[in-house]
C-alpha positions in Angstrom: 37.6 -50.5 -150.3 41.2 -51.3 -151.7 42.8 -49.8 -148.7 41.4 -52.0 -146.5 42.7 -54.6 -148.3 46.2 -53.1 -149.0 48.0 -55.1 -146.1 46.3 -58.4 -146.8 46.7 -58.0 -150.7 50.7 -57.2 -149.5 51.2 -60.3 -147.9 49.3 -62.4 -150.4 51.7 -60.7 -153.1 54.8 -61.3 -151.1 53.9 -64.7 -150.8 53.2 -65.3 -154.2 56.3 -63.5 -155.5 58.7 -65.2 -153.1 57.1 -68.9 -153.9 58.8 -69.0 -157.3 62.2 -68.6 -155.9 61.5 -70.9 -152.5 60.2 -73.7 -154.8 62.9 -73.4 -157.3 65.9 -73.4 -154.7 64.2 -76.4 -153.0 64.3 -78.0 -156.4 68.2 -77.3 -157.0 68.7 -79.3 -153.7 66.9 -82.2 -154.7 68.6 -82.0 -158.3 71.7 -80.4 -157.2 73.7 -82.4 -159.8 71.4 -81.3 -162.8 71.6 -77.6 -161.4 75.2 -77.7 -161.2 75.4 -79.0 -165.1 72.9 -76.6 -165.9 75.3 -73.5 -164.6 78.2 -75.1 -166.2 76.6 -75.2 -169.4 75.8 -71.4 -168.9 79.8 -71.2 -169.4 80.1 -69.8 -165.7 82.8 -70.7 -163.3 82.6 -72.6 -160.1 79.2 -73.8 -160.9 79.0 -76.1 -158.0 79.7 -73.0 -155.6 77.3 -70.9 -157.5 74.9 -73.6 -157.1 75.0 -73.2 -153.5 75.0 -69.8 -153.4 72.1 -69.7 -155.5 70.1 -72.3 -153.4 71.1 -69.9 -150.4 69.7 -67.2 -152.3 66.2 -68.5 -153.4 65.4 -69.9 -150.4 66.8 -67.6 -147.6 65.4 -64.5 -150.0 62.3 -66.0 -150.7 61.4 -66.7 -147.0 62.6 -63.4 -146.2 60.1 -61.8 -148.3 57.4 -64.1 -147.1 58.0 -63.3 -143.7 58.5 -59.7 -144.6 62.2 -59.7 -142.7 64.6 -57.4 -144.5 62.3 -57.6 -147.1 63.5 -54.7 -149.2 67.2 -56.1 -149.2 65.9 -59.3 -150.1 63.9 -58.3 -153.0 66.8 -56.0 -154.1 69.1 -58.9 -154.2 66.8 -61.2 -155.8 66.0 -58.4 -158.4 69.5 -58.5 -159.4 69.8 -62.1 -159.5 66.9 -62.7 -161.7 68.1 -60.1 -164.1 71.5 -61.5 -164.3 69.8 -65.0 -164.8 67.6 -64.0 -167.1 70.1 -62.8 -169.6 72.6 -65.4 -169.1 70.4 -68.2 -169.3 67.1 -67.2 -171.1 69.1 -65.0 -173.9 66.6 -65.9 -176.7 68.2 -63.3 -179.1 70.9 -65.5 -179.7 68.7 -68.7 -180.9 67.2 -69.3 -184.4 63.7 -67.8 -184.7 62.0 -71.2 -184.5 63.6 -71.5 -181.2 63.3 -68.3 -179.3 59.5 -68.5 -178.4 59.8 -70.5 -175.3 63.0 -68.6 -173.9 61.7 -65.1 -174.7 58.4 -66.0 -172.4 60.7 -67.0 -169.9 62.7 -64.1 -170.2 59.9 -61.8 -170.3 58.4 -63.5 -167.2 61.8 -63.0 -165.2 61.7 -59.3 -166.1 58.3 -58.8 -164.9 59.2 -60.5 -161.7 62.1 -58.0 -161.5 59.7 -55.0 -161.6 57.3 -56.5 -158.7 60.7 -57.4 -156.6 61.8 -53.6 -157.2 58.1 -52.4 -156.4 58.6 -54.7 -152.8 61.7 -52.7 -152.5 60.4 -49.5 -152.9 57.5 -49.8 -150.7 58.3 -52.5 -148.5 56.6 -55.6 -147.0 53.3 -54.0 -145.6 52.2 -53.8 -142.3 52.0 -57.6 -142.0 55.7 -58.6 -141.8 58.5 -58.8 -139.5 59.9 -55.6 -140.8 56.8 -53.5 -139.6 56.9 -55.2 -136.0 60.5 -54.7 -135.9 60.0 -50.8 -136.9 57.8 -50.4 -134.0 
């Protein structure tokens, strides 16, 4: 039974995995100044440039995963980005014990998302994708 659902489940999984990035990218556009300030608060250089690059990666990479276009590369790029962002902005181990819980949850959520992205990079987007149509 699960074999017959493999391709629809892959499509639904891609959409759900990408939703976080697409919505985050659009929210960064709407709150661009706040995004720049948040990036600057992490001590990163050129926060406005990094905000623009982040938006491009989140929206572009997320949509690439939804449509299954170069999905493996998009998944790898988003996995690397998510891993770096997790260590930069959710470093719960640097906080006092009474402030760690929420940041630890966010960190572990991101690590789980990285895992999903790596599975997508390893196995591809599935038959319901532009990648599959292009390979025929």
